N, C-alpha and C positions, 0 to 999 in steps of 0.2 A: 634338802634344806629343812624338811619337817623334823628329821632326826636331830639336826643341829639345834633346833628350837627346844626340843625336849632335854637335850644335854645342858643347854644354858639354864633352863628352868630348874633342872636337878642341881646344878652347881649353886644356883642362888638359894635353893632350899637347904642344901647341905651347909652352906655358909651360915645360914640363919640358925640351923640346928647346932652348929659348932659354937656360935656366939652366944647362944642362949638355949638352955635345955628345954625350957618351957616358953612357947611363943605367946606373946601377949595378943589380945584381940586386935589391937591397932596394928601390930606387926603382921598379923595374919592377913588382915584386910589389905595391907599395903602389898603383900606378896600376891594376893589375888588380882589386885589392880595391875601389877606388873605383868602377871600372866595374861590378863585380858588385853593389855596393850600390845604385848608381843604377838598374841593371836591375831589381833586386828592388823598389825603391821605385816604379819605373814600373809594374810588374805590380800591386802593391798599390793604386796610385792608380787603375789601370783597374778593378780589382775594386770599389773604393769608389765610383767614378763609376757603375758599373753598378748597384750597390745603391741609390745615390741616385736614379738614373733610375727604377728600379722603385718606390721609395718615392713619387717624384713622381707616377708613373702611378696608384699606388694612392690617393694623396690626391686626385687629380683625379676618380677614379671615386667615391670616398666623397663628395666635394663634390657631384658630380652627383646621387647618390642622396639626399643630404640636401636638396638643392634641390627634387628631386621630392617628397620627403616634406613639406617645408615648404609647397609649393604644394597638395598634397593636404589637409594640415591646414587651410590657409587656406580651401580650398573647403568643408571640413566645418564650419569655424567660421561661414562665411557662411551655410551651410544651417541650422545650429543657431540662428543669430541670427534667420533668417527664421521658423523654426518657433517660436522663443520669442516673437517678435512676434505670430505668429498665435495662439499659446496665450494670450498676455496679452489679446488683443482678444476672445477667446472665453471667457476664464476665468470671468467673472461668470456667464454663461449656464450653462456647464457645472457650476459649483459649485452653483448654485441647483437644477439638475436632479438632481445627485447627492444634494443634501440632501433633496429631495422623495422620491427613490427610497429613501433610507435611512429616512426616516420611515415609508414604506409597508411596508418590510421589517420594521422594528421592530414596527409594528402587527400584521403577520401573525404574527410570532414570538410576540407576546403572546397572540394568539388560539390558536395551536397549543399554547403552554404551558398556557393555561387549559383547553383541551380535554383535554390529557394529564393535567392535575391532576384534572379531573373523572373521567377514566377510572380513574386510580389510586384515587381515593376510592371509586368504584363497585366496583372490583375488591376492595379491602380489605373493603368492606361485604359483598360477596357471599361472600368467604371466611369472614367471621365468621358469617354466617347458616348456611352449609353446615356449618361446624364444630359449631355448636350443634345443627343438625338431625340430623347424623350422628354425634353424640358416642357413641351406644351401639354403633356398629359399628367404632370405631377400634381396639378390641382384637382385632378379627377381620381385621385387615389392610387397613383403609381409612385413607387420609391425605388431607389437604387442604392445599395450599400454593400459593404464587404464584411463577411463573417467567416472566420476560420480559413482564410486564404481563398475564399470563393466569392464571386459576385452574385448577389441576390437581386433579381428584378421582381418586385412584389406588386401585383395588380389586384385591386379589390374586385369582388365579383360584379359590382355594379358598373365597373368599367368595361367588363367583357360580356356579361350575360344579363338577361332579364331574370326576374324572380323565379327560381325553380327551374330555369332553362339550362340546357347544355349547348345551345346554339349561340355562337359568337355574334354580337351585334356589330353595327358599322363602326361605332366609336372604338370598340375593342380591336377590330380588324386594322384600323388605322395605327393604333399603338403597336400591334404585332408587326405590321409592315415596316415601321421605322426600326423596330428591334431587329428584324430579319436583315435589314440593310447593313447593320453593324456586324451581325453574326457571319454574314457571307464574307466579310473581310478578315475574319478570324477563324481560319480552318483548324487551328490547333486547340479550339475550345470545345469541351464536351458540354452537352446541354441536357439538363434534367428538368422536366416539367412536373411540378407537384400540385395536386389539388387539395385544398383544405376547406372545411365547412365549419359552421358553428355547432353548438350542442343541441339545437332544436330538432325535434323529430320530424323526419320528412313525411308528408302526407299528400295524397292525391296527385302523385307524379307518375302514374302509369307504370312503366317498366322499371322505374327507379325505386328500389325497395327501401333504401336507407342512405345515411350519409356516406357510407363507404362507396356505394354505387355512384352517388352524385359527384363525389370528389374524383373518382377514377374517370368517369365519363367526361367531366369538364377538362381534366388534364389531357385525355386523348383527343378531345375536340381541338385544343390548342396545338397539340403535336401534329394532327392531320392538317391543320391550316398552315403551319410552318413548313411541313414537308410537301404537301400536295400543291398548295397555292404559292408559297414563297420559295420552294425548291431548296430547302435546307436538307442536307444529306441525312437519310434515315439512320445511317450507322452512327451518327453523332448524338442522337437524341433518344431519350427514354421518357416514359410517362408513368407516374405513380400517384396513387390516391392515399392520402393520410387521414381522411375523414375528419373527425372532431378532436383527434388525439394529440395534436401539436399546436395548441392555441397560442396566440401572441399575447392575449389578454384573458386572464381567468375570471374577471368580474362578470357577474351575471346581469349585464345591462345591454340595451339595444346597441349602444356605441361599441361595446366590447365584442358583441356577436358580429357586428358589421366588419370590425377590424379582423376578426378571425376568418371570415368568408373571403378566401383569396386564392389566386394562382401565384405560385412562386416559381420563377424560372431561374434555376441555379446553374451558373456558368463556372466551370473549373478548367484551368489549363491542363493540357495533357502533360504528364510527367514521365514520359517514356525514358528519358535520360536518367532520371532519379531511380526509377524501378530497375533499370539495367544495372545501375551502380550498386543498388542494394543486393542484387543477386550475386554479385561478384564475391 
């Protein structure tokens, strides 16, 4: 193209020479202007050609990538078609198996729901019996309620013990006697006795070092009375000490601390049927 440019320029110059032996200044300047214009156009053409070549290279690269993507997708489609065909061939067997599994799960769910319904009925009935049996002690700090499927009999420390003592007083023994009468008629009930204290530091209690000791020893005192004196089976009952770490009331007041000092007797139905069902 550069050669063509010079040929064109020579032709224009020759034509000018033929038309006029001596060029005027104006004609000469016009020819220079044409030369500059052609040179500028030539440079712009080269830039445009370079840009077009880059565009062609980019389009070729994009085309190659698209072709690779198309081949990859075609391979995936072929694989999906094969999987779909396999699924269709096995679908009837799989659906029947899933249907059988679903029926078995539904049957187990109904069994569990029935067992839990019976548990709730038994729990509500036990609560009602205890509320009637212990009605005379509720004004002295005794309460009966249900939490998380268990019956909680809560007795404040003043109903069972003197200040700082682990020996059950007569009023407390009367309450435990009435409780034991109901528990003896409920052999399928597990019993847990929990001792709780307030957050005040224990002082001058001899062998009792801290609230942990006090909560545990009070719980074991109740357990011994129920097993030794009231003949509740040892295998049904456990004693634990919670210390000050599960308060009912977090306020730092005498009333809150009195509320937190308590024995909780937790009664829960045995769920052997449910455990066996879960193991299956």
